[in-house]
TIGU-721417 format. One record per residue (C-alpha): x negated, y, z negated. Coordinates in nm, 2 decimals. Layout:
REM TIGU-721417
<rec X="X" Y="Y" Z="Z"/>
...
REM end
This chain:
REM TIGU-721417
<rec X="0.01" Y="0.04" Z="0.01"/>
<rec X="-0.16" Y="0.35" Z="0.10"/>
<rec X="-0.16" Y="0.62" Z="-0.14"/>
<rec X="-0.17" Y="0.95" Z="0.07"/>
<rec X="-0.39" Y="1.24" Z="-0.08"/>
<rec X="-0.14" Y="1.47" Z="-0.26"/>
<rec X="0.13" Y="1.22" Z="-0.34"/>
<rec X="0.28" Y="1.07" Z="-0.65"/>
<rec X="0.12" Y="0.76" Z="-0.57"/>
<rec X="-0.24" Y="0.87" Z="-0.55"/>
<rec X="-0.20" Y="1.07" Z="-0.88"/>
<rec X="-0.11" Y="0.76" Z="-1.05"/>
<rec X="-0.37" Y="0.56" Z="-0.86"/>
<rec X="-0.63" Y="0.82" Z="-0.98"/>
<rec X="-0.51" Y="0.79" Z="-1.32"/>
<rec X="-0.53" Y="0.44" Z="-1.35"/>
<rec X="-0.87" Y="0.46" Z="-1.16"/>
<rec X="-1.01" Y="0.64" Z="-1.49"/>
<rec X="-0.92" Y="0.33" Z="-1.67"/>
<rec X="-1.08" Y="0.08" Z="-1.43"/>
<rec X="-1.39" Y="0.25" Z="-1.37"/>
<rec X="-1.47" Y="0.29" Z="-1.75"/>
<rec X="-1.44" Y="0.66" Z="-1.75"/>
<rec X="-1.13" Y="0.67" Z="-1.99"/>
<rec X="-1.30" Y="0.42" Z="-2.23"/>
<rec X="-1.62" Y="0.63" Z="-2.23"/>
<rec X="-1.42" Y="0.97" Z="-2.31"/>
<rec X="-1.22" Y="0.79" Z="-2.56"/>
<rec X="-1.54" Y="0.63" Z="-2.73"/>
<rec X="-1.67" Y="0.96" Z="-2.75"/>
<rec X="-1.37" Y="1.10" Z="-2.92"/>
<rec X="-1.35" Y="0.82" Z="-3.17"/>
<rec X="-1.73" Y="0.90" Z="-3.29"/>
<rec X="-1.58" Y="1.21" Z="-3.48"/>
<rec X="-1.53" Y="1.13" Z="-3.83"/>
<rec X="-1.20" Y="1.32" Z="-3.83"/>
<rec X="-1.08" Y="1.18" Z="-4.17"/>
<rec X="-0.85" Y="1.47" Z="-4.28"/>
<rec X="-0.78" Y="1.31" Z="-4.62"/>
<rec X="-1.15" Y="1.37" Z="-4.71"/>
<rec X="-1.23" Y="1.77" Z="-4.76"/>
<rec X="-1.57" Y="1.71" Z="-4.70"/>
<rec X="-1.54" Y="1.60" Z="-4.33"/>
<rec X="-1.36" Y="1.93" Z="-4.23"/>
<rec X="-1.65" Y="2.01" Z="-4.02"/>
<rec X="-1.57" Y="1.70" Z="-3.83"/>
<rec X="-1.21" Y="1.83" Z="-3.78"/>
<rec X="-1.34" Y="2.18" Z="-3.64"/>
<rec X="-1.62" Y="1.99" Z="-3.40"/>
<rec X="-1.35" Y="1.76" Z="-3.26"/>
<rec X="-1.16" Y="2.08" Z="-3.15"/>
<rec X="-1.44" Y="2.33" Z="-3.06"/>
<rec X="-1.68" Y="2.08" Z="-2.90"/>
<rec X="-1.46" Y="1.79" Z="-2.75"/>
<rec X="-1.10" Y="1.89" Z="-2.67"/>
<rec X="-1.13" Y="2.27" Z="-2.62"/>
<rec X="-1.38" Y="2.24" Z="-2.35"/>
<rec X="-1.22" Y="1.97" Z="-2.19"/>
<rec X="-0.88" Y="2.18" Z="-2.16"/>
<rec X="-1.07" Y="2.46" Z="-2.05"/>
<rec X="-1.20" Y="2.27" Z="-1.77"/>
<rec X="-0.84" Y="2.18" Z="-1.66"/>
<rec X="-0.77" Y="2.56" Z="-1.66"/>
<rec X="-0.60" Y="2.62" Z="-1.99"/>
<rec X="-0.69" Y="2.90" Z="-2.22"/>
<rec X="-0.76" Y="2.81" Z="-2.59"/>
<rec X="-0.79" Y="2.95" Z="-2.92"/>
<rec X="-0.86" Y="2.79" Z="-3.26"/>
<rec X="-0.62" Y="2.90" Z="-3.55"/>
<rec X="-0.74" Y="2.84" Z="-3.91"/>
<rec X="-0.50" Y="2.66" Z="-4.12"/>
<rec X="-0.29" Y="2.92" Z="-4.33"/>
<rec X="-0.21" Y="2.65" Z="-4.57"/>
<rec X="-0.56" Y="2.69" Z="-4.72"/>
<rec X="-0.64" Y="2.33" Z="-4.63"/>
<rec X="-0.96" Y="2.34" Z="-4.40"/>
<rec X="-0.75" Y="2.14" Z="-4.10"/>
<rec X="-0.76" Y="2.38" Z="-3.82"/>
<rec X="-0.52" Y="2.39" Z="-3.52"/>
<rec X="-0.59" Y="2.42" Z="-3.16"/>
<rec X="-0.35" Y="2.62" Z="-2.93"/>
<rec X="-0.40" Y="2.61" Z="-2.57"/>
<rec X="-0.20" Y="2.75" Z="-2.27"/>
<rec X="-0.23" Y="2.68" Z="-1.88"/>
<rec X="0.00" Y="2.95" Z="-1.69"/>
<rec X="0.06" Y="2.92" Z="-1.33"/>
<rec X="0.34" Y="3.18" Z="-1.31"/>
<rec X="0.55" Y="3.34" Z="-1.58"/>
<rec X="0.87" Y="3.26" Z="-1.39"/>
<rec X="0.81" Y="2.89" Z="-1.39"/>
<rec X="0.92" Y="2.65" Z="-1.64"/>
<rec X="0.69" Y="2.53" Z="-1.95"/>
<rec X="0.62" Y="2.20" Z="-2.11"/>
<rec X="0.49" Y="2.18" Z="-2.47"/>
<rec X="0.28" Y="1.89" Z="-2.58"/>
<rec X="0.09" Y="1.78" Z="-2.90"/>
<rec X="-0.15" Y="1.55" Z="-3.04"/>
<rec X="-0.36" Y="1.51" Z="-3.38"/>
<rec X="-0.70" Y="1.46" Z="-3.38"/>
<rec X="-0.71" Y="1.36" Z="-3.73"/>
<rec X="-0.73" Y="1.00" Z="-3.88"/>
<rec X="-0.68" Y="0.84" Z="-4.18"/>
<rec X="-0.98" Y="0.71" Z="-4.40"/>
<rec X="-1.21" Y="0.49" Z="-4.22"/>
<rec X="-1.24" Y="0.23" Z="-4.51"/>
<rec X="-1.56" Y="0.12" Z="-4.31"/>
<rec X="-1.65" Y="-0.19" Z="-4.54"/>
<rec X="-1.30" Y="-0.34" Z="-4.49"/>
<rec X="-1.33" Y="-0.39" Z="-4.12"/>
<rec X="-1.40" Y="-0.73" Z="-3.97"/>
<rec X="-1.74" Y="-0.84" Z="-3.92"/>
<rec X="-1.85" Y="-0.69" Z="-3.58"/>
<rec X="-1.62" Y="-0.41" Z="-3.59"/>
<rec X="-1.68" Y="-0.05" Z="-3.71"/>
<rec X="-1.42" Y="0.23" Z="-3.73"/>
<rec X="-1.61" Y="0.51" Z="-3.57"/>
<rec X="-1.75" Y="0.34" Z="-3.25"/>
<rec X="-1.51" Y="0.14" Z="-2.99"/>
<rec X="-1.55" Y="-0.22" Z="-2.99"/>
<rec X="-1.37" Y="-0.40" Z="-2.71"/>
<rec X="-1.25" Y="-0.75" Z="-2.75"/>
<rec X="-1.05" Y="-0.88" Z="-2.49"/>
<rec X="-0.73" Y="-0.66" Z="-2.44"/>
<rec X="-0.80" Y="-0.50" Z="-2.79"/>
<rec X="-1.01" Y="-0.18" Z="-2.83"/>
<rec X="-1.09" Y="-0.13" Z="-3.20"/>
<rec X="-1.16" Y="0.21" Z="-3.37"/>
<rec X="-1.01" Y="0.44" Z="-3.63"/>
<rec X="-0.76" Y="0.69" Z="-3.49"/>
<rec X="-0.75" Y="0.50" Z="-3.14"/>
<rec X="-0.40" Y="0.43" Z="-3.18"/>
<rec X="-0.32" Y="0.72" Z="-3.41"/>
<rec X="-0.36" Y="0.95" Z="-3.22"/>
<rec X="-0.69" Y="1.01" Z="-3.02"/>
<rec X="-0.60" Y="0.72" Z="-2.78"/>
<rec X="-0.26" Y="0.87" Z="-2.72"/>
<rec X="-0.35" Y="1.22" Z="-2.65"/>
<rec X="-0.64" Y="1.11" Z="-2.44"/>
<rec X="-0.40" Y="0.90" Z="-2.20"/>
<rec X="-0.19" Y="1.22" Z="-2.16"/>
<rec X="-0.49" Y="1.46" Z="-2.10"/>
<rec X="-0.63" Y="1.19" Z="-1.83"/>
<rec X="-0.32" Y="1.16" Z="-1.66"/>
<rec X="-0.25" Y="1.52" Z="-1.64"/>
<rec X="-0.61" Y="1.56" Z="-1.51"/>
<rec X="-0.53" Y="1.33" Z="-1.22"/>
<rec X="-0.23" Y="1.48" Z="-1.13"/>
<rec X="-0.41" Y="1.83" Z="-1.09"/>
<rec X="-0.64" Y="1.69" Z="-0.87"/>
<rec X="-0.37" Y="1.55" Z="-0.66"/>
<rec X="-0.19" Y="1.87" Z="-0.66"/>
<rec X="-0.48" Y="2.08" Z="-0.58"/>
<rec X="-0.46" Y="2.25" Z="-0.91"/>
<rec X="-0.09" Y="2.34" Z="-0.91"/>
<rec X="0.13" Y="2.16" Z="-1.14"/>
<rec X="0.46" Y="2.37" Z="-1.04"/>
<rec X="0.52" Y="2.44" Z="-1.42"/>
<rec X="0.31" Y="2.57" Z="-1.72"/>
<rec X="0.18" Y="2.37" Z="-2.00"/>
<rec X="0.09" Y="2.46" Z="-2.37"/>
<rec X="-0.08" Y="2.25" Z="-2.58"/>
<rec X="-0.07" Y="2.20" Z="-2.99"/>
<rec X="-0.34" Y="1.98" Z="-3.13"/>
<rec X="-0.37" Y="1.98" Z="-3.52"/>
<rec X="-0.60" Y="1.80" Z="-3.76"/>
<rec X="-0.39" Y="1.75" Z="-4.05"/>
<rec X="-0.10" Y="1.51" Z="-3.95"/>
<rec X="-0.25" Y="1.24" Z="-4.20"/>
<rec X="-0.19" Y="1.49" Z="-4.47"/>
<rec X="0.17" Y="1.59" Z="-4.36"/>
<rec X="0.06" Y="1.89" Z="-4.14"/>
<rec X="0.01" Y="2.13" Z="-4.37"/>
<rec X="0.04" Y="2.47" Z="-4.22"/>
<rec X="0.19" Y="2.34" Z="-3.88"/>
<rec X="0.50" Y="2.48" Z="-3.93"/>
<rec X="0.39" Y="2.82" Z="-4.03"/>
<rec X="0.15" Y="2.84" Z="-3.71"/>
<rec X="0.43" Y="2.74" Z="-3.51"/>
<rec X="0.65" Y="3.00" Z="-3.65"/>
<rec X="0.41" Y="3.26" Z="-3.60"/>
<rec X="0.31" Y="3.16" Z="-3.26"/>
<rec X="0.67" Y="3.09" Z="-3.15"/>
<rec X="0.63" Y="3.34" Z="-2.85"/>
<rec X="0.29" Y="3.19" Z="-2.73"/>
<rec X="0.46" Y="2.85" Z="-2.76"/>
<rec X="0.77" Y="2.93" Z="-2.59"/>
<rec X="0.87" Y="2.64" Z="-2.37"/>
<rec X="1.16" Y="2.46" Z="-2.22"/>
<rec X="1.06" Y="2.10" Z="-2.31"/>
<rec X="0.86" Y="1.91" Z="-2.55"/>
<rec X="0.69" Y="1.59" Z="-2.43"/>
<rec X="0.43" Y="1.41" Z="-2.64"/>
<rec X="0.32" Y="1.06" Z="-2.76"/>
<rec X="0.27" Y="0.92" Z="-3.11"/>
<rec X="0.40" Y="0.59" Z="-3.29"/>
<rec X="0.45" Y="0.25" Z="-3.14"/>
<rec X="0.66" Y="0.11" Z="-2.85"/>
<rec X="0.89" Y="-0.14" Z="-2.94"/>
<rec X="0.67" Y="-0.40" Z="-2.80"/>
<rec X="0.35" Y="-0.41" Z="-2.61"/>
<rec X="0.53" Y="-0.50" Z="-2.32"/>
<rec X="0.81" Y="-0.26" Z="-2.31"/>
<rec X="0.75" Y="0.12" Z="-2.22"/>
<rec X="0.97" Y="0.33" Z="-2.49"/>
<rec X="1.10" Y="0.66" Z="-2.52"/>
<rec X="1.23" Y="0.81" Z="-2.87"/>
<rec X="1.37" Y="1.13" Z="-2.95"/>
<rec X="1.29" Y="1.25" Z="-3.28"/>
<rec X="1.20" Y="1.05" Z="-3.62"/>
<rec X="1.36" Y="0.93" Z="-3.95"/>
<rec X="1.30" Y="1.18" Z="-4.25"/>
<rec X="1.10" Y="1.10" Z="-4.54"/>
<rec X="1.17" Y="1.16" Z="-4.88"/>
<rec X="0.95" Y="1.05" Z="-5.15"/>
<rec X="1.07" Y="1.04" Z="-5.54"/>
<rec X="0.91" Y="0.91" Z="-5.85"/>
<rec X="1.12" Y="0.71" Z="-6.13"/>
<rec X="0.93" Y="0.76" Z="-6.49"/>
<rec X="1.04" Y="0.63" Z="-6.84"/>
<rec X="0.83" Y="0.72" Z="-7.12"/>
<rec X="0.95" Y="0.54" Z="-7.47"/>
<rec X="0.67" Y="0.60" Z="-7.70"/>
<rec X="0.30" Y="0.68" Z="-7.78"/>
<rec X="0.08" Y="0.38" Z="-7.72"/>
<rec X="0.14" Y="-0.01" Z="-7.67"/>
<rec X="0.29" Y="-0.25" Z="-7.96"/>
<rec X="0.18" Y="-0.60" Z="-8.02"/>
<rec X="0.44" Y="-0.81" Z="-7.80"/>
<rec X="0.42" Y="-1.07" Z="-8.08"/>
<rec X="0.48" Y="-0.85" Z="-8.37"/>
<rec X="0.74" Y="-0.60" Z="-8.20"/>
<rec X="0.87" Y="-0.83" Z="-7.92"/>
<rec X="1.26" Y="-0.79" Z="-7.93"/>
<rec X="1.27" Y="-0.48" Z="-8.15"/>
<rec X="1.13" Y="-0.24" Z="-7.89"/>
<rec X="1.28" Y="-0.16" Z="-7.56"/>
<rec X="1.05" Y="-0.25" Z="-7.26"/>
<rec X="1.02" Y="0.03" Z="-7.01"/>
<rec X="0.93" Y="-0.19" Z="-6.73"/>
<rec X="1.22" Y="-0.39" Z="-6.79"/>
<rec X="1.47" Y="-0.08" Z="-6.82"/>
<rec X="1.31" Y="0.05" Z="-6.48"/>
<rec X="1.31" Y="-0.26" Z="-6.31"/>
<rec X="1.70" Y="-0.26" Z="-6.40"/>
<rec X="1.74" Y="0.11" Z="-6.29"/>
<rec X="1.57" Y="0.04" Z="-5.95"/>
<rec X="1.81" Y="-0.27" Z="-5.90"/>
<rec X="2.11" Y="-0.05" Z="-5.94"/>
<rec X="1.97" Y="0.14" Z="-5.66"/>
<rec X="1.91" Y="-0.11" Z="-5.40"/>
<rec X="2.00" Y="-0.47" Z="-5.41"/>
<rec X="1.80" Y="-0.80" Z="-5.40"/>
<rec X="1.84" Y="-0.79" Z="-5.02"/>
<rec X="1.73" Y="-0.43" Z="-4.95"/>
<rec X="2.11" Y="-0.27" Z="-4.92"/>
<rec X="2.10" Y="0.09" Z="-5.06"/>
<rec X="2.37" Y="0.10" Z="-5.36"/>
<rec X="2.35" Y="0.48" Z="-5.42"/>
<rec X="2.63" Y="0.63" Z="-5.22"/>
<rec X="2.50" Y="0.96" Z="-5.16"/>
<rec X="2.17" Y="0.85" Z="-5.01"/>
<rec X="2.39" Y="0.64" Z="-4.72"/>
<rec X="2.38" Y="0.76" Z="-4.37"/>
<rec X="2.66" Y="0.83" Z="-4.15"/>
<rec X="2.81" Y="0.52" Z="-3.95"/>
<rec X="2.61" Y="0.42" Z="-3.63"/>
<rec X="2.76" Y="0.61" Z="-3.34"/>
<rec X="2.86" Y="0.43" Z="-3.01"/>
<rec X="2.58" Y="0.60" Z="-2.85"/>
<rec X="2.33" Y="0.48" Z="-3.08"/>
<rec X="2.46" Y="0.13" Z="-3.10"/>
<rec X="2.45" Y="0.13" Z="-2.72"/>
<rec X="2.09" Y="0.23" Z="-2.71"/>
<rec X="1.98" Y="-0.03" Z="-2.96"/>
<rec X="2.16" Y="-0.31" Z="-2.82"/>
<rec X="1.89" Y="-0.46" Z="-2.63"/>
<rec X="1.60" Y="-0.38" Z="-2.87"/>
<rec X="1.47" Y="-0.72" Z="-3.03"/>
<rec X="1.25" Y="-0.60" Z="-3.34"/>
<rec X="0.91" Y="-0.74" Z="-3.40"/>
<rec X="0.84" Y="-0.94" Z="-3.07"/>
<rec X="0.45" Y="-0.91" Z="-3.06"/>
<rec X="0.28" Y="-1.23" Z="-3.13"/>
<rec X="0.08" Y="-1.04" Z="-3.43"/>
<rec X="0.39" Y="-0.87" Z="-3.58"/>
<rec X="0.52" Y="-0.99" Z="-3.90"/>
<rec X="0.81" Y="-1.22" Z="-3.91"/>
<rec X="1.15" Y="-1.01" Z="-3.93"/>
<rec X="1.36" Y="-1.09" Z="-4.25"/>
<rec X="1.69" Y="-1.12" Z="-4.06"/>
<rec X="1.89" Y="-1.10" Z="-4.43"/>
<rec X="1.71" Y="-0.77" Z="-4.54"/>
<rec X="1.89" Y="-0.44" Z="-4.53"/>
<rec X="2.22" Y="-0.32" Z="-4.45"/>
<rec X="2.46" Y="-0.62" Z="-4.38"/>
<rec X="2.61" Y="-0.65" Z="-4.03"/>
<rec X="2.33" Y="-0.45" Z="-3.84"/>
<rec X="2.08" Y="-0.59" Z="-3.64"/>
<rec X="1.69" Y="-0.53" Z="-3.74"/>
<rec X="1.67" Y="-0.26" Z="-3.48"/>
<rec X="1.97" Y="-0.09" Z="-3.59"/>
<rec X="1.82" Y="-0.09" Z="-3.95"/>
<rec X="1.50" Y="0.05" Z="-3.89"/>
<rec X="1.62" Y="0.32" Z="-3.61"/>
<rec X="1.98" Y="0.38" Z="-3.71"/>
<rec X="2.01" Y="0.32" Z="-4.08"/>
<rec X="1.82" Y="0.44" Z="-4.40"/>
<rec X="1.58" Y="0.23" Z="-4.60"/>
<rec X="1.49" Y="0.27" Z="-4.97"/>
<rec X="1.16" Y="0.13" Z="-5.06"/>
<rec X="0.96" Y="0.08" Z="-5.39"/>
<rec X="0.59" Y="0.18" Z="-5.27"/>
<rec X="0.42" Y="0.13" Z="-5.61"/>
<rec X="0.56" Y="0.04" Z="-5.95"/>
<rec X="0.34" Y="0.03" Z="-6.27"/>
<rec X="0.35" Y="-0.06" Z="-6.64"/>
<rec X="0.06" Y="-0.16" Z="-6.86"/>
<rec X="-0.24" Y="-0.28" Z="-6.69"/>
<rec X="-0.15" Y="-0.54" Z="-6.44"/>
<rec X="-0.52" Y="-0.62" Z="-6.36"/>
<rec X="-0.60" Y="-0.68" Z="-6.72"/>
<rec X="-0.27" Y="-0.74" Z="-6.90"/>
<rec X="-0.27" Y="-0.76" Z="-7.29"/>
<rec X="-0.03" Y="-0.88" Z="-7.54"/>
<rec X="0.13" Y="-0.53" Z="-7.60"/>
<rec X="0.47" Y="-0.39" Z="-7.51"/>
<rec X="0.38" Y="-0.09" Z="-7.26"/>
<rec X="0.49" Y="0.27" Z="-7.37"/>
<rec X="0.57" Y="0.38" Z="-7.02"/>
<rec X="0.68" Y="0.26" Z="-6.66"/>
<rec X="0.67" Y="0.44" Z="-6.35"/>
<rec X="0.76" Y="0.37" Z="-5.99"/>
<rec X="0.69" Y="0.54" Z="-5.66"/>
<rec X="1.00" Y="0.53" Z="-5.43"/>
<rec X="1.06" Y="0.63" Z="-5.06"/>
<rec X="1.36" Y="0.68" Z="-4.85"/>
<rec X="1.35" Y="0.71" Z="-4.49"/>
<rec X="1.67" Y="0.86" Z="-4.35"/>
<rec X="1.85" Y="0.93" Z="-4.04"/>
<rec X="2.02" Y="1.26" Z="-3.94"/>
<rec X="2.35" Y="1.30" Z="-4.09"/>
<rec X="2.21" Y="1.22" Z="-4.45"/>
<rec X="2.26" Y="1.45" Z="-4.75"/>
<rec X="1.89" Y="1.43" Z="-4.86"/>
<rec X="1.89" Y="1.79" Z="-4.97"/>
<rec X="2.08" Y="1.68" Z="-5.28"/>
<rec X="1.89" Y="1.36" Z="-5.34"/>
<rec X="1.80" Y="1.45" Z="-5.68"/>
<rec X="2.15" Y="1.53" Z="-5.81"/>
<rec X="2.26" Y="1.19" Z="-5.65"/>
<rec X="1.99" Y="1.00" Z="-5.80"/>
<rec X="2.05" Y="1.16" Z="-6.13"/>
<rec X="2.43" Y="1.10" Z="-6.12"/>
<rec X="2.40" Y="0.75" Z="-6.01"/>
<rec X="2.17" Y="0.67" Z="-6.31"/>
<rec X="2.43" Y="0.84" Z="-6.54"/>
<rec X="2.71" Y="0.63" Z="-6.39"/>
<rec X="2.50" Y="0.31" Z="-6.46"/>
<rec X="2.42" Y="0.45" Z="-6.84"/>
<rec X="2.07" Y="0.41" Z="-6.76"/>
<rec X="1.92" Y="0.71" Z="-6.99"/>
<rec X="1.57" Y="0.86" Z="-7.02"/>
<rec X="1.46" Y="0.76" Z="-6.68"/>
<rec X="1.33" Y="1.09" Z="-6.53"/>
<rec X="1.36" Y="1.15" Z="-6.15"/>
<rec X="1.12" Y="1.38" Z="-5.96"/>
<rec X="1.22" Y="1.44" Z="-5.58"/>
<rec X="0.91" Y="1.56" Z="-5.37"/>
<rec X="0.94" Y="1.79" Z="-5.07"/>
<rec X="1.07" Y="1.57" Z="-4.76"/>
<rec X="1.05" Y="1.59" Z="-4.38"/>
<rec X="1.36" Y="1.63" Z="-4.22"/>
<rec X="1.53" Y="1.40" Z="-3.99"/>
<rec X="1.56" Y="1.50" Z="-3.62"/>
<rec X="1.70" Y="1.36" Z="-3.31"/>
<rec X="1.78" Y="1.47" Z="-2.95"/>
<rec X="2.13" Y="1.40" Z="-2.83"/>
<rec X="2.11" Y="1.07" Z="-2.63"/>
<rec X="2.31" Y="1.24" Z="-2.35"/>
<rec X="2.06" Y="1.53" Z="-2.30"/>
<rec X="1.98" Y="1.54" Z="-1.93"/>
<rec X="1.62" Y="1.50" Z="-2.03"/>
<rec X="1.67" Y="1.14" Z="-2.15"/>
<rec X="1.78" Y="0.97" Z="-1.84"/>
<rec X="1.55" Y="1.19" Z="-1.66"/>
<rec X="1.26" Y="1.06" Z="-1.86"/>
<rec X="1.37" Y="0.71" Z="-1.83"/>
<rec X="1.43" Y="0.71" Z="-1.47"/>
<rec X="1.08" Y="0.84" Z="-1.40"/>
<rec X="0.91" Y="0.57" Z="-1.61"/>
<rec X="1.12" Y="0.28" Z="-1.48"/>
<rec X="1.01" Y="0.43" Z="-1.11"/>
<rec X="0.64" Y="0.38" Z="-1.21"/>
<rec X="0.65" Y="0.08" Z="-1.39"/>
<rec X="0.95" Y="-0.14" Z="-1.25"/>
<rec X="1.06" Y="-0.17" Z="-1.63"/>
<rec X="1.34" Y="-0.09" Z="-1.79"/>
<rec X="1.23" Y="0.14" Z="-2.09"/>
<rec X="1.36" Y="0.09" Z="-2.43"/>
<rec X="1.54" Y="0.41" Z="-2.56"/>
<rec X="1.53" Y="0.46" Z="-2.94"/>
<rec X="1.71" Y="0.76" Z="-3.08"/>
<rec X="1.44" Y="0.83" Z="-3.31"/>
<rec X="1.11" Y="0.66" Z="-3.44"/>
<rec X="1.15" Y="0.45" Z="-3.76"/>
<rec X="0.85" Y="0.63" Z="-3.92"/>
<rec X="0.82" Y="1.01" Z="-3.92"/>
<rec X="0.64" Y="1.26" Z="-3.73"/>
<rec X="0.67" Y="1.65" Z="-3.75"/>
<rec X="0.95" Y="1.67" Z="-3.50"/>
<rec X="1.14" Y="1.91" Z="-3.69"/>
<rec X="0.87" Y="2.17" Z="-3.62"/>
<rec X="0.90" Y="2.11" Z="-3.24"/>
<rec X="1.30" Y="2.08" Z="-3.24"/>
<rec X="1.39" Y="2.34" Z="-3.48"/>
<rec X="1.09" Y="2.59" Z="-3.53"/>
<rec X="1.03" Y="2.59" Z="-3.15"/>
<rec X="1.37" Y="2.50" Z="-3.06"/>
<rec X="1.26" Y="2.26" Z="-2.80"/>
<rec X="1.45" Y="1.94" Z="-2.65"/>
<rec X="1.19" Y="1.66" Z="-2.79"/>
<rec X="1.10" Y="1.37" Z="-2.59"/>
<rec X="0.81" Y="1.11" Z="-2.69"/>
<rec X="0.65" Y="0.83" Z="-2.51"/>
<rec X="0.44" Y="0.60" Z="-2.72"/>
<rec X="0.12" Y="0.42" Z="-2.61"/>
<rec X="0.08" Y="0.22" Z="-2.92"/>
<rec X="0.25" Y="-0.08" Z="-3.02"/>
<rec X="0.36" Y="-0.22" Z="-3.34"/>
<rec X="0.09" Y="-0.44" Z="-3.47"/>
<rec X="-0.20" Y="-0.19" Z="-3.41"/>
<rec X="-0.30" Y="-0.21" Z="-3.74"/>
<rec X="-0.23" Y="0.17" Z="-3.76"/>
<rec X="-0.38" Y="0.34" Z="-4.12"/>
<rec X="-0.54" Y="-0.02" Z="-4.17"/>
<rec X="-0.88" Y="-0.18" Z="-4.11"/>
<rec X="-0.90" Y="-0.31" Z="-3.75"/>
<rec X="-0.69" Y="-0.03" Z="-3.62"/>
<rec X="-0.67" Y="-0.14" Z="-3.22"/>
<rec X="-0.55" Y="0.00" Z="-2.89"/>
<rec X="-0.42" Y="-0.23" Z="-2.62"/>
<rec X="-0.63" Y="-0.19" Z="-2.31"/>
<rec X="-0.33" Y="-0.31" Z="-2.08"/>
<rec X="-0.09" Y="-0.09" Z="-2.26"/>
<rec X="-0.34" Y="0.22" Z="-2.21"/>
<rec X="-0.36" Y="0.15" Z="-1.85"/>
<rec X="0.02" Y="0.13" Z="-1.81"/>
<rec X="0.04" Y="0.44" Z="-2.00"/>
<rec X="-0.19" Y="0.62" Z="-1.80"/>
<rec X="0.02" Y="0.55" Z="-1.48"/>
<rec X="0.34" Y="0.63" Z="-1.63"/>
<rec X="0.22" Y="0.96" Z="-1.77"/>
<rec X="0.10" Y="1.06" Z="-1.43"/>
<rec X="0.44" Y="0.98" Z="-1.30"/>
<rec X="0.60" Y="1.20" Z="-1.55"/>
<rec X="0.34" Y="1.48" Z="-1.53"/>
<rec X="0.39" Y="1.47" Z="-1.14"/>
<rec X="0.80" Y="1.46" Z="-1.16"/>
<rec X="0.81" Y="1.75" Z="-1.37"/>
<rec X="0.69" Y="1.97" Z="-1.07"/>
<rec X="0.98" Y="1.83" Z="-0.87"/>
<rec X="1.20" Y="2.13" Z="-0.95"/>
<rec X="1.48" Y="1.98" Z="-0.77"/>
<rec X="1.53" Y="1.68" Z="-0.98"/>
<rec X="1.42" Y="1.79" Z="-1.30"/>
<rec X="1.69" Y="1.91" Z="-1.57"/>
<rec X="1.48" Y="2.26" Z="-1.58"/>
<rec X="1.74" Y="2.35" Z="-1.28"/>
<rec X="2.00" Y="2.30" Z="-1.52"/>
<rec X="1.86" Y="2.51" Z="-1.79"/>
<rec X="1.80" Y="2.82" Z="-1.57"/>
REM end
């Protein structure tokens, strides 16, 4: 099949060639080498270097103007903004990525692997941050470069980039920067990549993310422990009380029991979108527990369309070196992942009233700042447009998720910037994200380069894009 110069096919072929030639791997390996651990304040210089020495020069080579914005939150995690304006009358696409990664945990990686250098074993490319998110924004940039070359340097639209270095520490300062730079970042569409596909084989689109709300439960009954032989049966045990308190909030099969923390019923559009999604299909994925969570829902509906209340940590006494003493305190760190329509703003009140109704006293509830849930409407014209573009490139039917099961700072792009938000992830569920042995799949990266080139190309076709409908 021929790929005439200046065609969609030639742009896709050029993007794929960066993979086949080894150029993409070389560029990505150079980026992985930056030890961009935002959780370690001593590595702030690496965050700066990644933006100023690596990403800014690359984007400038593609015709972008760049500026480095100090983080206004007081955390030394800078944000790079870039714009490529072909004509002020053209529509504008805003894209995003993050250059920071979680801690490397260097000594926990399997023998032969290391976090700050890519090691290729078959289809797996190992490296810290390769799936989250350096590999993903590198795919998008390489595909964009291929389209620019195929179109003789003219996309037919403007494009702006937000690349932060604090996503792994909850994106401090990002909302303030986007609010202050709202005019600079004005656009018509947000298109970016983060998170996993539903499976390695199936391209995926998601339109927002579940929200995240963390809260602590704590019970302090007395000062110091007391001998379990001399006092057992006479002193209330805080671990037992707190365990019972939690059991009134979520039952033994994971069903949420706090009425105020329940989501709205699944809409017909959400059910339809999730009807053909099979969860946990990759060979290395953990086995799905079909009996866990809200009864009557599929695993995909529970993860994408429903709320989950999780106990992430529970401590009383010293589990590593227990002694014969009734502990004086017990505490648990809990989390609510929630979808649009949940009354999360009143979570403190809902939890306290629930415990009061159960006649559970003295348990202190501390709700922490939350990240909002967001979701682009499934009937937005950008949704079918994106799905069709990907299908035209890959000849596969993409999966459509109303939102990601995890949480990304989508509320900033959807609400602060007021953009329709479309995400096209390039990772897969079993990538060991945030864990030792994090990896990217070469096969997914190659396909992602092709489908992103198709998307960047199709955005320049003003006759078929929803840009026309928004004019």
